[in-house]
N, C-alpha and C positions, 0 to 999 in steps of 0.2 A: 140675332138671328138664331143661331146655332146656341146664344146661352140660352134661352128659351126654350130653345129643343128638350135642352138637355133636360132641362129643369123640370120641366112638366115629365121628361121619362121617369125621371127620380121621384116624382111628385105618385105618380101610378105607382110604383113600384112600394114605398114607401108605404102611399093611402091603405092598398091591399094586406100588406105584413103590418101595419097597426092597426086594422079593421078583425084580424084571424086574432091577434095578439092580446086584443079590446085595448087596447092602450090608448085607439082613438078615443074614448072618454076623456080622456087625460088632455090630449090637444085637445077637443071639440070642447071643454068644459073648460079651464083651464089654460090653456097657452093661447088660443083666437082670442077670446076676451083677453086677454089682460094688453094685448097690442095698443087700443087705444091709451090708456096712461101709461103704457114706458114713451111714447111716442109725445104725448105732453109733458111727459119730465123733462126728456129732451129737446122738448124745444122751451118751456116756460125755465128749466132749468131745478138743482136738486139742492138746496143746503144739508152741511154736513157739517156738524157737532165735532169737531176737531179735538174739542180737549176728550168728552165723552170718549171718542174714535182711540187717545193717546192711553186713557183710563183701560179702556176694554181691552189692546194692547198690550197693555201693560197684566195683569191679571191673567189675559190667554198665554203669556211665559208662563210666568208663574204656575199658571195649570198644566202646562208642558211640562216643566220642571221637575212638577211633583208626578205626574205620570211616567215620564221616561224612567226615574229609581224606583217605583211602583215596577214599572218592566223589567226593572233592571234586575230587581230584589226578585223577582217571582222567578226572572232563568237562573238565577245565583251567580251572576255576571254579565257585568256591561258588555252590551251586543255591538258594539261599535269596532 
């Protein structure tokens, strides 16, 4: 019961803050509606394309190396 009480207290604090910052639109329009989708994904599982994932990892790694080189060139020296 203590966990539920704390959760409810936090809900009221954060709900008021979300409303005052107009962020409640994201919560109500995006976060809440996606809950059933995520629950269905957890229940049925998802398929991961490991070949594509490996290719993306390789591509992102190459981009990271290039970005680091650009940053070091802009700084005039390595930052590490």
